[in-house]
C-alpha positions, 0 to 999 in steps of 0.5 A: 164621236169616233168608233173603233173597228177591229178588222180580222180579214182571216184567210183565203178570200177574207183578205180580198173582201175585207179590202172592199170594206176598208175602201168603204170605211175610208169613203164614209170617213172622208165624206164626214158620215162616220168617224171610224178608227180601225185596227187589223189583226190575224185570225185563222190559219194566218194567225196559226202560222204567225203565232201557233194559235188561231188567234193570239191573246193580244188580238183577242184583247183588241177584239174585246176593247173594240166597239165592233169586230169585222170578220172575214173568213178562215181556213183552207187545206193548208191547215187541215192537219194542224192540231184540233184545238188550234185549227183556223175555226177555233179562232172564230169559236174563241171570239164568239165565246170570249165576247159572249156573242150568243145571238147570231142573226142571219138574214136571207133576203132575195134581191129582186134582180137575183130572183132568177139566180136561185135554185128554186122557182122565181115565184117561190123566192121573189120578195123573200125576207127571212131572219134566222136567229141562231143561238151561238155559244151553247149546244153541241159545239161547246158541250162537254165531254167532246172526245174520241176514245180508243176502245181497242180492237180497232174500235173508237167512240166519238162523243159530242154533248148537246147541252142547254140551260133554260137561261140560254134558250130564254135570252135567244128567244127574246132576241127573236121576239124583239126583232119580230116586232119590227118585221112580220110579227111571226116567230117559228121556234125550231128544235127536235123535241120528238127525239132530243131532251134538249129539244123538249126543254127548248120548246118549253122555255120558248113557249113560256117566253112567247107569253110575254109577247102577245102581239107576236104569233108563235109557231113550233116546227121540227128542224127537219120539217123546217129544212123541208119547208124552206125549200117547199115554201120559204116565204111562209117564214119571218123569224126562225129561232133555233139552236147552234147546230140546227141554226148552222144548217138551216141558215146555210139552206136559207142562204142558197134560196137567195142565189149564192152564199156570197150574198148573205151577211150575219151579225153575232151579238152579246147582251147589252151592257147594263151601264152603257147599253152597248153590245159586244158584236162581230159581223161576218159573211156567211160564206167561207174562205173559198181557197179555190178562188183566192187571189183571182179577183172572183170573190163576191164582196157583197156579203162582207159589205152587207155585214158592215151595213149590219154593224152600222145598224146594230152597233152604231144606230146608223140606220139611215146609213145602213139603209143607204149601203143596202140600197147601193148593193141593190142598185148595183145588182139592178144595173146588171153587175155580177160577180162570178158566183151570181153571173146571169145572161145579159149581165156584166161580170166584174171582179171583187174590186170593181164590185166594191167600187160600184157600190161606193159609186152608188153611195 
């Protein structure tokens, strides 16, 4: 049975790392392990240049029809001054909103070979395996009003609105609890209920949902303390569930515990279809478009390839194949191959394409 993948490489290094996923897909198809049909579109700055929008309506339709969307990265200084509503990042926000991708899964895993690459002491990160579950379609990024008002006399006022309804909090918490069943059976819910009414509601709904999961240990933690604890003692965490804003910040902090943003994948999932059980899904690396190294072969493709492995796992139920891809990544790192961002003494630096080739060879 064939499956459709819609590839959106985006800007900067997005095109370079997506090329490595395309090579991997071709390899898996040729081996008979998969039967993926791919199409490629534009998103971000390149879409603005071509269509005057961060993603065209035609490509949005393709994304809606695909079994999964594989996304690279968007943005760069070239588009710093384009209108706000068509900035490169607006393409990703539209994808998340129109596909109703409310659950963002961001694993922070420290590969054994990279324990020394973290900015923290080796003993703090060795064996690290955290999953941050971030609510993705609500909160301050989407709340209205969102505006800057000219008050006169040289003064302006900016407003962003943090809005959550109970059902949004409940469904993301249940995703976290369900995932915790397959892991360490521990969920920390992170908010700022001490100063934010949205945090009070978040905690109330999270605690109510936790009652349906008696086998899962539930802990509350304030978001600022969570950030501190991620640096102080990260291995105390298993699954962290939090809102859109804090999830954005905490997941990037967790990413750096592993040595590099270039290592970490993510999955954004919608609700299962009542008839088919299938979810809309988008998979992307956590890092950005890195325009400063674009075109130089320095980009680390591991997060992009690991994001594709998450697609195998969560969209297509190919768990064994996903395990093999992730094991190939670990094996290449054990062999001492490094991209520039994770280079260590005694290792061999390789370019983007060589890293992709090595992972395929490991498979």
